[in-house]
VMD Tcl script that builds the backbone (N, CA, C; Angstrom):
set m [mol new atoms 408]
animate dup $m
set s [atomselect $m all]
$s set {name element resname resid chain x y z} {
  {N N MET 1 A -1.815 -36.422 -13.703}
  {CA C MET 1 A -2.821 -35.377 -13.851}
  {C C MET 1 A -2.748 -34.489 -12.595}
  {N N PRO 2 A -2.756 -33.209 -12.776}
  {CA C PRO 2 A -2.693 -32.276 -11.660}
  {C C PRO 2 A -3.940 -32.429 -10.727}
  {N N GLY 3 A -3.744 -32.266 -9.483}
  {CA C GLY 3 A -4.924 -32.341 -8.556}
  {C C GLY 3 A -4.941 -31.150 -7.661}
  {N N GLU 4 A -5.946 -31.038 -6.812}
  {CA C GLU 4 A -6.075 -29.916 -5.913}
  {C C GLU 4 A -5.646 -30.415 -4.547}
  {N N LEU 5 A -5.398 -29.468 -3.666}
  {CA C LEU 5 A -4.934 -29.814 -2.341}
  {C C LEU 5 A -5.941 -30.656 -1.586}
  {N N GLY 6 A -7.238 -30.455 -1.851}
  {CA C GLY 6 A -8.261 -31.175 -1.135}
  {C C GLY 6 A -8.683 -32.467 -1.815}
  {N N ALA 7 A -7.926 -32.868 -2.919}
  {CA C ALA 7 A -8.317 -34.080 -3.663}
  {C C ALA 7 A -8.105 -35.381 -2.768}
  {N N GLU 8 A -8.931 -36.280 -2.919}
  {CA C GLU 8 A -8.832 -37.542 -2.185}
  {C C GLU 8 A -7.901 -38.509 -2.950}
  {N N LEU 9 A -6.955 -39.126 -2.216}
  {CA C LEU 9 A -6.051 -40.071 -2.868}
  {C C LEU 9 A -6.629 -41.443 -2.792}
  {N N LYS 10 A -6.404 -42.231 -3.906}
  {CA C LYS 10 A -6.877 -43.602 -3.959}
  {C C LYS 10 A -5.659 -44.552 -3.887}
  {N N PRO 11 A -5.866 -45.803 -3.508}
  {CA C PRO 11 A -4.714 -46.714 -3.449}
  {C C PRO 11 A -3.974 -46.715 -4.778}
  {N N HIS 12 A -2.644 -46.707 -4.728}
  {CA C HIS 12 A -1.694 -46.726 -5.848}
  {C C HIS 12 A -1.587 -45.430 -6.561}
  {N N ASP 13 A -2.269 -44.348 -6.070}
  {CA C ASP 13 A -2.050 -43.014 -6.717}
  {C C ASP 13 A -0.636 -42.566 -6.368}
  {N N GLU 14 A -0.081 -41.897 -7.350}
  {CA C GLU 14 A 1.292 -41.318 -7.112}
  {C C GLU 14 A 1.052 -39.789 -6.780}
  {N N LEU 15 A 1.862 -39.372 -5.781}
  {CA C LEU 15 A 1.829 -37.958 -5.385}
  {C C LEU 15 A 3.199 -37.369 -5.674}
  {N N LYS 16 A 3.202 -36.367 -6.565}
  {CA C LYS 16 A 4.511 -35.734 -6.935}
  {C C LYS 16 A 4.307 -34.216 -6.636}
  {N N PHE 17 A 5.455 -33.659 -6.139}
  {CA C PHE 17 A 5.488 -32.259 -5.852}
  {C C PHE 17 A 6.556 -31.659 -6.810}
  {N N SER 18 A 6.242 -30.494 -7.342}
  {CA C SER 18 A 7.176 -29.842 -8.203}
  {C C SER 18 A 7.565 -28.431 -7.606}
  {N N PRO 19 A 8.842 -28.195 -7.527}
  {CA C PRO 19 A 9.280 -26.907 -6.951}
  {C C PRO 19 A 8.873 -25.704 -7.811}
  {N N ASP 20 A 8.554 -25.974 -9.089}
  {CA C ASP 20 A 8.171 -24.877 -9.971}
  {C C ASP 20 A 6.728 -24.428 -9.783}
  {N N ILE 21 A 5.908 -25.307 -9.212}
  {CA C ILE 21 A 4.497 -24.988 -9.114}
  {C C ILE 21 A 4.162 -24.646 -7.626}
  {N N PRO 22 A 3.709 -23.504 -7.324}
  {CA C PRO 22 A 3.447 -23.157 -5.950}
  {C C PRO 22 A 2.304 -23.932 -5.374}
  {N N ALA 23 A 2.361 -24.230 -4.077}
  {CA C ALA 23 A 1.342 -25.008 -3.373}
  {C C ALA 23 A 0.263 -23.991 -2.893}
  {N N TYR 24 A 0.571 -22.707 -3.006}
  {CA C TYR 24 A -0.337 -21.643 -2.553}
  {C C TYR 24 A -0.219 -20.527 -3.593}
  {N N TYR 25 A -1.219 -19.630 -3.585}
  {CA C TYR 25 A -1.188 -18.503 -4.506}
  {C C TYR 25 A -1.479 -17.230 -3.744}
  {N N ARG 26 A -1.002 -16.201 -4.299}
  {CA C ARG 26 A -1.246 -14.849 -3.786}
  {C C ARG 26 A -2.214 -14.134 -4.724}
  {N N VAL 27 A -2.797 -13.080 -4.268}
  {CA C VAL 27 A -3.769 -12.345 -5.045}
  {C C VAL 27 A -3.103 -11.891 -6.342}
  {N N ARG 28 A -1.838 -11.487 -6.324}
  {CA C ARG 28 A -1.169 -11.010 -7.486}
  {C C ARG 28 A -1.030 -12.106 -8.565}
  {N N ASP 29 A -1.173 -13.379 -8.210}
  {CA C ASP 29 A -1.158 -14.472 -9.183}
  {C C ASP 29 A -2.372 -14.518 -10.080}
  {N N VAL 30 A -3.441 -13.891 -9.645}
  {CA C VAL 30 A -4.678 -13.947 -10.378}
  {C C VAL 30 A -5.217 -12.545 -10.762}
  {N N VAL 31 A -4.584 -11.492 -10.247}
  {CA C VAL 31 A -4.992 -10.127 -10.538}
  {C C VAL 31 A -3.806 -9.377 -11.249}
  {N N ASP 32 A -4.039 -8.760 -12.375}
  {CA C ASP 32 A -3.015 -7.994 -13.006}
  {C C ASP 32 A -2.812 -6.656 -12.261}
  {N N THR 33 A -1.667 -6.460 -11.677}
  {CA C THR 33 A -1.387 -5.253 -10.874}
  {C C THR 33 A -0.380 -4.370 -11.604}
  {N N SER 34 A -0.069 -4.674 -12.869}
  {CA C SER 34 A 1.015 -3.952 -13.530}
  {C C SER 34 A 0.768 -2.424 -13.675}
  {N N ALA 35 A -0.464 -2.022 -13.837}
  {CA C ALA 35 A -0.737 -0.561 -14.056}
  {C C ALA 35 A -1.180 0.102 -12.685}
  {N N GLY 36 A -0.857 -0.539 -11.565}
  {CA C GLY 36 A -1.414 -0.113 -10.347}
  {C C GLY 36 A -0.578 0.842 -9.498}
  {N N VAL 37 A 0.558 1.292 -9.948}
  {CA C VAL 37 A 1.403 2.128 -9.113}
  {C C VAL 37 A 1.973 3.328 -9.855}
  {N N ASP 38 A 1.906 4.460 -9.216}
  {CA C ASP 38 A 2.616 5.690 -9.655}
  {C C ASP 38 A 3.517 6.139 -8.529}
  {N N LYS 39 A 4.380 7.051 -8.814}
  {CA C LYS 39 A 5.240 7.604 -7.793}
  {C C LYS 39 A 5.198 9.124 -7.864}
  {N N MET 40 A 5.370 9.791 -6.709}
  {CA C MET 40 A 5.354 11.193 -6.600}
  {C C MET 40 A 6.438 11.622 -5.685}
  {N N ARG 41 A 7.170 12.686 -5.970}
  {CA C ARG 41 A 8.242 13.200 -5.138}
  {C C ARG 41 A 7.764 14.441 -4.445}
  {N N VAL 42 A 8.079 14.519 -3.084}
  {CA C VAL 42 A 7.836 15.716 -2.352}
  {C C VAL 42 A 9.076 15.990 -1.511}
  {N N HIS 43 A 9.127 17.187 -0.947}
  {CA C HIS 43 A 10.274 17.541 -0.075}
  {C C HIS 43 A 9.693 17.764 1.318}
  {N N VAL 44 A 10.180 17.008 2.303}
  {CA C VAL 44 A 9.747 17.104 3.657}
  {C C VAL 44 A 10.910 17.561 4.524}
  {N N ASP 45 A 10.810 18.800 5.069}
  {CA C ASP 45 A 11.916 19.371 5.878}
  {C C ASP 45 A 13.243 19.228 5.119}
  {N N ASN 46 A 13.270 19.642 3.887}
  {CA C ASN 46 A 14.440 19.599 3.047}
  {C C ASN 46 A 14.978 18.226 2.712}
  {N N ARG 47 A 14.174 17.155 2.889}
  {CA C ARG 47 A 14.543 15.844 2.457}
  {C C ARG 47 A 13.639 15.416 1.294}
  {N N ASP 48 A 14.181 14.803 0.301}
  {CA C ASP 48 A 13.385 14.339 -0.820}
  {C C ASP 48 A 12.709 12.976 -0.414}
  {N N ILE 49 A 11.464 12.833 -0.642}
  {CA C ILE 49 A 10.689 11.633 -0.347}
  {C C ILE 49 A 9.994 11.196 -1.645}
  {N N GLU 50 A 10.132 9.954 -1.989}
  {CA C GLU 50 A 9.380 9.364 -3.066}
  {C C GLU 50 A 8.225 8.552 -2.541}
  {N N MET 51 A 6.987 9.036 -2.868}
  {CA C MET 51 A 5.768 8.339 -2.367}
  {C C MET 51 A 5.213 7.386 -3.422}
  {N N VAL 52 A 4.729 6.283 -2.957}
  {CA C VAL 52 A 4.124 5.295 -3.869}
  {C C VAL 52 A 2.619 5.557 -3.852}
  {N N ILE 53 A 2.054 5.690 -5.030}
  {CA C ILE 53 A 0.604 5.972 -5.157}
  {C C ILE 53 A -0.025 4.774 -5.826}
  {N N GLU 54 A -0.857 4.043 -5.018}
  {CA C GLU 54 A -1.555 2.898 -5.538}
  {C C GLU 54 A -2.791 3.304 -6.288}
  {N N LYS 55 A -2.819 2.882 -7.508}
  {CA C LYS 55 A -3.976 3.274 -8.369}
  {C C LYS 55 A -5.043 2.224 -8.478}
  {N N ILE 56 A -4.808 1.023 -7.899}
  {CA C ILE 56 A -5.802 -0.006 -7.835}
  {C C ILE 56 A -6.050 -0.412 -6.394}
  {N N GLN 57 A -7.310 -0.724 -6.172}
  {CA C GLN 57 A -7.710 -1.219 -4.874}
  {C C GLN 57 A -8.241 -2.607 -5.087}
  {N N ILE 58 A -7.754 -3.566 -4.234}
  {CA C ILE 58 A -8.203 -4.932 -4.338}
  {C C ILE 58 A -8.954 -5.328 -3.051}
  {N N PHE 59 A -10.137 -5.938 -3.249}
  {CA C PHE 59 A -10.937 -6.373 -2.117}
  {C C PHE 59 A -11.148 -7.878 -2.269}
  {N N MET 60 A -10.956 -8.584 -1.118}
  {CA C MET 60 A -11.169 -10.028 -1.106}
  {C C MET 60 A -12.230 -10.270 -0.013}
  {N N ASN 61 A -13.344 -10.851 -0.403}
  {CA C ASN 61 A -14.440 -11.053 0.555}
  {C C ASN 61 A -14.827 -9.784 1.281}
  {N N GLY 62 A -14.831 -8.642 0.593}
  {CA C GLY 62 A -15.234 -7.331 1.170}
  {C C GLY 62 A -14.145 -6.605 1.976}
  {N N GLN 63 A -12.990 -7.213 2.156}
  {CA C GLN 63 A -11.917 -6.564 2.898}
  {C C GLN 63 A -10.803 -6.146 1.965}
  {N N ARG 64 A -10.316 -4.876 2.133}
  {CA C ARG 64 A -9.216 -4.423 1.295}
  {C C ARG 64 A -7.965 -5.208 1.586}
  {N N VAL 65 A -7.291 -5.687 0.560}
  {CA C VAL 65 A -6.061 -6.476 0.782}
  {C C VAL 65 A -5.001 -6.037 -0.204}
  {N N SER 66 A -3.753 -6.388 0.087}
  {CA C SER 66 A -2.628 -6.070 -0.803}
  {C C SER 66 A -2.526 -7.225 -1.789}
  {N N ALA 67 A -1.723 -6.973 -2.841}
  {CA C ALA 67 A -1.551 -8.051 -3.878}
  {C C ALA 67 A -0.755 -9.163 -3.338}
  {N N ASP 68 A -0.060 -8.993 -2.228}
  {CA C ASP 68 A 0.786 -10.085 -1.616}
  {C C ASP 68 A -0.051 -10.929 -0.670}
  {N N GLU 69 A -1.279 -10.654 -0.410}
  {CA C GLU 69 A -2.126 -11.478 0.460}
  {C C GLU 69 A -2.306 -12.885 -0.134}
  {N N PHE 70 A -2.365 -13.881 0.758}
  {CA C PHE 70 A -2.653 -15.243 0.282}
  {C C PHE 70 A -4.078 -15.311 -0.244}
  {N N LEU 71 A -4.253 -16.028 -1.295}
  {CA C LEU 71 A -5.539 -16.207 -1.910}
  {C C LEU 71 A -6.337 -17.201 -1.181}
  {N N ILE 72 A -7.621 -16.908 -0.927}
  {CA C ILE 72 A -8.503 -17.803 -0.193}
  {C C ILE 72 A -9.339 -18.556 -1.292}
  {N N ASP 73 A -9.399 -19.864 -1.231}
  {CA C ASP 73 A -10.126 -20.661 -2.190}
  {C C ASP 73 A -11.568 -20.214 -2.215}
  {N N GLY 74 A -12.099 -19.883 -3.392}
  {CA C GLY 74 A -13.494 -19.550 -3.551}
  {C C GLY 74 A -13.780 -18.072 -3.178}
  {N N ALA 75 A -12.698 -17.270 -2.962}
  {CA C ALA 75 A -12.901 -15.869 -2.524}
  {C C ALA 75 A -13.543 -15.047 -3.585}
  {N N ASP 76 A -14.287 -14.024 -3.148}
  {CA C ASP 76 A -14.845 -13.027 -4.043}
  {C C ASP 76 A -13.836 -11.919 -4.165}
  {N N ILE 77 A -13.220 -11.724 -5.351}
  {CA C ILE 77 A -12.199 -10.731 -5.610}
  {C C ILE 77 A -12.824 -9.595 -6.397}
  {N N LYS 78 A -12.636 -8.317 -5.936}
  {CA C LYS 78 A -13.061 -7.195 -6.712}
  {C C LYS 78 A -11.910 -6.269 -6.845}
  {N N VAL 79 A -11.626 -5.731 -8.034}
  {CA C VAL 79 A -10.554 -4.796 -8.246}
  {C C VAL 79 A -11.145 -3.542 -8.831}
  {N N TYR 80 A -10.722 -2.391 -8.204}
  {CA C TYR 80 A -11.149 -1.115 -8.648}
  {C C TYR 80 A -9.945 -0.329 -9.101}
  {N N CYS 81 A -9.997 0.295 -10.229}
  {CA C CYS 81 A -8.914 1.084 -10.799}
  {C C CYS 81 A -9.291 2.550 -10.733}
  {N N VAL 82 A -8.470 3.302 -10.079}
  {CA C VAL 82 A -8.684 4.774 -9.794}
  {C C VAL 82 A -8.061 5.479 -10.983}
  {N N GLN 83 A -8.821 6.353 -11.670}
  {CA C GLN 83 A -8.235 7.121 -12.759}
  {C C GLN 83 A -7.220 8.141 -12.278}
  {N N GLU 84 A -7.647 8.882 -11.258}
  {CA C GLU 84 A -6.757 9.948 -10.697}
  {C C GLU 84 A -6.892 9.847 -9.194}
  {N N ARG 85 A -5.791 9.582 -8.505}
  {CA C ARG 85 A -5.824 9.448 -7.080}
  {C C ARG 85 A -5.188 10.654 -6.424}
  {N N LYS 86 A -5.865 11.296 -5.540}
  {CA C LYS 86 A -5.370 12.430 -4.852}
  {C C LYS 86 A -4.564 11.959 -3.655}
  {N N VAL 87 A -3.387 12.575 -3.463}
  {CA C VAL 87 A -2.585 12.257 -2.300}
  {C C VAL 87 A -2.755 13.376 -1.258}
  {N N ILE 88 A -2.974 12.952 -0.016}
  {CA C ILE 88 A -3.153 14.014 1.017}
  {C C ILE 88 A -1.955 13.984 2.009}
  {N N LEU 89 A -1.844 15.089 2.740}
  {CA C LEU 89 A -0.633 15.324 3.550}
  {C C LEU 89 A -0.408 14.191 4.578}
  {N N SER 90 A -1.422 13.689 5.209}
  {CA C SER 90 A -1.225 12.657 6.245}
  {C C SER 90 A -0.496 11.418 5.717}
  {N N GLU 91 A -0.490 11.206 4.409}
  {CA C GLU 91 A 0.182 10.007 3.840}
  {C C GLU 91 A 1.725 10.077 3.931}
  {N N ILE 92 A 2.275 11.252 4.218}
  {CA C ILE 92 A 3.748 11.369 4.358}
  {C C ILE 92 A 4.247 10.685 5.579}
  {N N PHE 93 A 3.350 10.450 6.569}
  {CA C PHE 93 A 3.802 9.853 7.813}
  {C C PHE 93 A 4.159 8.339 7.675}
  {N N LYS 94 A 3.819 7.748 6.466}
  {CA C LYS 94 A 4.282 6.374 6.196}
  {C C LYS 94 A 5.732 6.406 5.753}
  {N N TYR 95 A 6.328 7.542 5.423}
  {CA C TYR 95 A 7.640 7.665 4.878}
  {C C TYR 95 A 8.632 8.375 5.791}
  {N N ILE 96 A 8.196 8.994 6.851}
  {CA C ILE 96 A 9.098 9.743 7.688}
  {C C ILE 96 A 8.959 9.296 9.136}
  {N N GLU 97 A 9.952 9.517 9.878}
  {CA C GLU 97 A 9.887 9.241 11.335}
  {C C GLU 97 A 10.031 10.614 12.088}
  {N N ILE 98 A 9.250 10.728 13.107}
  {CA C ILE 98 A 9.341 11.955 13.918}
  {C C ILE 98 A 9.988 11.581 15.312}
  {N N ASP 99 A 10.999 12.347 15.666}
  {CA C ASP 99 A 11.685 12.104 16.949}
  {C C ASP 99 A 10.707 12.502 18.060}
  {N N PRO 100 A 10.346 11.549 18.914}
  {CA C PRO 100 A 9.364 11.824 19.993}
  {C C PRO 100 A 9.892 12.937 20.926}
  {N N GLN 101 A 11.146 13.082 21.123}
  {CA C GLN 101 A 11.675 14.113 21.991}
  {C C GLN 101 A 11.467 15.502 21.381}
  {N N ARG 102 A 11.543 15.590 20.078}
  {CA C ARG 102 A 11.350 16.870 19.378}
  {C C ARG 102 A 9.918 17.270 19.528}
  {N N ALA 103 A 8.969 16.338 19.558}
  {CA C ALA 103 A 7.504 16.656 19.630}
  {C C ALA 103 A 6.910 16.722 21.030}
  {N N LEU 104 A 7.662 16.206 21.966}
  {CA C LEU 104 A 7.097 16.096 23.339}
  {C C LEU 104 A 6.609 17.445 23.902}
  {N N GLY 105 A 5.331 17.489 24.255}
  {CA C GLY 105 A 4.728 18.663 24.825}
  {C C GLY 105 A 4.508 19.811 23.877}
  {N N LYS 106 A 4.659 19.568 22.600}
  {CA C LYS 106 A 4.518 20.626 21.608}
  {C C LYS 106 A 3.372 20.333 20.664}
  {N N LYS 107 A 2.914 21.349 19.943}
  {CA C LYS 107 A 1.931 21.171 18.933}
  {C C LYS 107 A 2.526 21.232 17.564}
  {N N ILE 108 A 2.008 20.502 16.660}
  {CA C ILE 108 A 2.606 20.427 15.367}
  {C C ILE 108 A 1.897 21.423 14.420}
  {N N LYS 109 A 2.680 22.120 13.669}
  {CA C LYS 109 A 2.197 23.098 12.674}
  {C C LYS 109 A 2.676 22.543 11.292}
  {N N LEU 110 A 1.746 22.381 10.426}
  {CA C LEU 110 A 2.000 21.818 9.063}
  {C C LEU 110 A 1.958 22.952 8.027}
  {N N LEU 111 A 2.970 22.999 7.152}
  {CA C LEU 111 A 2.984 23.910 6.090}
  {C C LEU 111 A 3.204 23.169 4.721}
  {N N VAL 112 A 2.434 23.496 3.700}
  {CA C VAL 112 A 2.673 22.990 2.378}
  {C C VAL 112 A 2.909 24.192 1.444}
  {N N ASN 113 A 4.091 24.237 0.846}
  {CA C ASN 113 A 4.504 25.346 0.009}
  {C C ASN 113 A 4.314 26.682 0.806}
  {N N ASP 114 A 4.786 26.664 2.055}
  {CA C ASP 114 A 4.810 27.821 2.924}
  {C C ASP 114 A 3.363 28.268 3.361}
  {N N ALA 115 A 2.355 27.543 3.075}
  {CA C ALA 115 A 0.983 27.885 3.485}
  {C C ALA 115 A 0.479 26.936 4.589}
  {N N PRO 116 A -0.259 27.435 5.568}
  {CA C PRO 116 A -0.807 26.536 6.586}
  {C C PRO 116 A -1.570 25.394 5.967}
  {N N ALA 117 A -1.431 24.235 6.534}
  {CA C ALA 117 A -2.092 23.006 5.990}
  {C C ALA 117 A -2.593 22.147 7.100}
  {N N GLY 118 A -3.423 21.228 6.733}
  {CA C GLY 118 A -4.020 20.220 7.611}
  {C C GLY 118 A -3.748 18.845 7.119}
  {N N PHE 119 A -4.089 17.787 7.818}
  {CA C PHE 119 A -3.826 16.415 7.462}
  {C C PHE 119 A -4.491 16.043 6.140}
  {N N THR 120 A -5.553 16.693 5.703}
  {CA C THR 120 A -6.210 16.281 4.481}
  {C C THR 120 A -5.876 17.283 3.297}
  {N N THR 121 A -4.857 18.111 3.467}
  {CA C THR 121 A -4.469 19.033 2.394}
  {C C THR 121 A -3.915 18.177 1.250}
  {N N PRO 122 A -4.441 18.437 0.011}
  {CA C PRO 122 A -3.893 17.636 -1.093}
  {C C PRO 122 A -2.434 18.020 -1.424}
  {N N LEU 123 A -1.708 17.112 -1.922}
  {CA C LEU 123 A -0.311 17.298 -2.308}
  {C C LEU 123 A -0.177 17.155 -3.837}
  {N N ALA 124 A 0.815 17.871 -4.358}
  {CA C ALA 124 A 1.109 17.752 -5.781}
  {C C ALA 124 A 2.601 17.420 -5.882}
  {N N GLU 125 A 3.001 16.954 -7.074}
  {CA C GLU 125 A 4.421 16.646 -7.371}
  {C C GLU 125 A 5.241 17.886 -6.966}
  {N N GLY 126 A 6.348 17.587 -6.190}
  {CA C GLY 126 A 7.306 18.640 -5.844}
  {C C GLY 126 A 6.893 19.530 -4.651}
  {N N ALA 127 A 5.766 19.186 -3.964}
  {CA C ALA 127 A 5.325 19.973 -2.875}
  {C C ALA 127 A 6.438 20.077 -1.809}
  {N N ARG 128 A 6.552 21.256 -1.205}
  {CA C ARG 128 A 7.450 21.485 -0.075}
  {C C ARG 128 A 6.693 21.428 1.242}
  {N N ILE 129 A 7.013 20.453 2.108}
  {CA C ILE 129 A 6.270 20.278 3.344}
  {C C ILE 129 A 7.242 20.568 4.504}
  {N N ASN 130 A 6.721 21.338 5.435}
  {CA C ASN 130 A 7.515 21.618 6.688}
  {C C ASN 130 A 6.660 21.209 7.884}
  {N N LEU 131 A 7.292 20.523 8.789}
  {CA C LEU 131 A 6.714 20.101 10.046}
  {C C LEU 131 A 7.347 20.950 11.133}
  {N N LEU 132 A 6.610 21.813 11.767}
  {CA C LEU 132 A 7.127 22.659 12.800}
  {C C LEU 132 A 6.519 22.269 14.149}
  {N N PHE 133 A 7.355 22.304 15.208}
  {CA C PHE 133 A 6.838 21.956 16.544}
  {C C PHE 133 A 6.964 23.188 17.405}
  {N N GLU 134 A 5.827 23.647 17.833}
  {CA C GLU 134 A 5.718 24.883 18.605}
  {C C GLU 134 A 5.316 24.609 20.036}
  {N N GLU 135 A 5.810 25.487 20.923}
  {CA C GLU 135 A 5.383 25.381 22.353}
  {C C GLU 135 A 3.879 25.660 22.434}
  {N N ARG 136 A 3.203 25.021 23.336}
  {CA C ARG 136 A 1.728 25.169 23.508}
  {C C ARG 136 A 1.456 26.428 24.237}
}
mol reanalyze $m
mol bondsrecalc $m
mol representation Tube
mol addrep $m
């Protein structure tokens, strides 16, 4: 009979481990995340970038977690599904690297589709983003 990790063993009990059955679980084992991701393509300084857009948010005991987080026994899990998620310009910095020498002592100017932009400017599929470094 299957038991839990905290189960007390009695004399003559047999303990068997199976490689097919995990000894731990991740949030994804109890939460359906199949409809949780979209992708969007943008062009950053003439490079194509594919951005991952998470459409679900998972909270465990009040803290936002990824689906790969280890599950805590007795945890309070809440899942929110976002119908339409807006992507903002600052999210591109997860996908690109900026050469510190290029930016040293300069200010950054952001353009989206050739128009001045800020970190919270919304992005759309195929947006053209330019990062310019200007003397102060």
